[in-house]
C-alpha positions, 0 to 999 in steps of 0.5 A, a space after each residue: 672521650 665524651 660523645 659530642 652532643 648531637 641531640 637536644 632534650 626530648 622533653 623540657 619543662 621550665 617554671 617561670 620562677 626558675 633562675 638558671 644562674 641561682 641554683 644554690 638552694 635547689 636540689 638536683 635529681 638525676 634519674 639514670 635509665 637504660 634508655 637515657 636520663 632525666 634531670 629535675 631541680 626542686 627548690 629546697 625551701 618552697 619544694 616547688 619543682 622548677 625544671 625537668 629535662 629528659 634525654 633519650 638514648 636510643 636502644 642499641 640492637 643486636 650485639 651492640 646492645 652490650 654497650 648500651 650502658 656505656 653509651 648512656 654513661 658517655 652521653 651523661 658525661 657529655 651533658 654534665 660537661 656541657 651544662 657545667 653541672 657541679 656539686 657546689 652549684 646545688 643544695 644537694 644532688 640525688 642519683 636514681 638508678 632505674 633498672 630491673 636488677 634489684 631485690 628486697 631482703 628482710 633486715 633480720 635476714 640481711 648479711 652485708 657479706 652476702 649482697 652479691 649472692 642475694 642478687 645472683 639468686 634472682 638476676 643474671 648480673 652483667 659484668 662491670 656492675 657494682 652492688 649497692 644497698 638502700 634501707 626501706 625502714 618502713 618495711 624493715 627491709 633492704 633493697 639490694 641492687 646493681 649499678 653500672 660500675 663505670 657510671 658510678 665511678 663517673 659520678 664519684 669523679 664528678 660530684 664530691 657528695 651525692 645521695 644514690 638510691 634505686 628507683 624502686 626504693 623511691 617508688 615504694 617509700 613514696 607510695 607508702 606515704 600516699 597509701 597512708 592517706 587511703 584505706 583498703 587495698 591498692 595497686 600502684 604501677 610505675 611504667 617505664 619504656 619497656 618495663 613496669 614496677 608493680 607494688 600492692 598494699 593492704 592498708 599500709 602493709 606492702 604485699 607485693 613488689 616486682 618488676 616486669 619487662 613487656 613489649 606489647 600492651 597485652 603483656 602489660 595487662 597480663 602482668 597486672 592481672 596476674 598480680 590481682 589474681 595472685 593477691 585475690 584482688 577484684 579488678 573491678 573494685 581494687 584501685 590501680 594508680 599509674 605513674 611514669 610513661 603513661 597517660 589517658 591517651 596511651 594504648 596501655 591505659 586503654 587496655 587497662 581500662 577494659 579490665 579494671 574498674 578503678 583507674 587513676 594517676 598518682 597525685 605527686 602534689 600529695 607528697 608535699 612537692 609543688 607543681 605550678 602552672 608551667 609544670 602541671 601535676 600530670 608531668 609530676 606523675 610522669 616524672 614521679 620517681 625523678 622528682 620524689 627522689 629529693 624527699 628520700 634522703 
């Protein structure tokens, strides 16, 4: 049975042009995280971001942590039913799987029958997870990842048609687009509640991609500096661009500022999306993967 809704959205941003009773031309994006999920609607014609809603599902502790994915699944089902969100209400529906269970495999080495083994080599996959694959055409690679199976089947029951991709696929592809406008080396970090995804480029060449979990700000900066050290990047000169759950007031930003000489935030508008006065670009940076998902069909 679906859980009864007891909480409102933890964050909500609505553009003045948004019309809740006229969404036929909107692209709906839903990002599924370990700690909750987010919704975004983007006008398919103007590419303007019209609405963002974020729902938190607190982490369960101890032995109950085993049921965290099911808790998120039930809460999502509850919200979908309450808001009467159905496929035929939108131009398209995009689901973003945001977890650390992914790995990149060169296309020339990829064998579809081995997808489970690719993941097992680098992750201990929990029970009730299904394996999916995305194409990373820019880099001749496949992104192999796991998704909580009951959640996936819930989506197929609720929506007749949708696009599903891993958050790392969207992050890598869209940062590659932005990197074409830059020259030289650059590092991009997308910050989650307890995890971070780091990618690094040399011009348009992807040098590094990995995710890390952290508890303290010292862990956070350690992993960043580790990547700089491994790639022989100079922290004082090679730029680092943040997105996700971080801003200039964050302790994470403060500690990064102590060690890195060129810090900035990803400008989401450079990808082609439009953020108006009601949903400014900093919000686009925070919800980068959620909103950029509609550009990765």
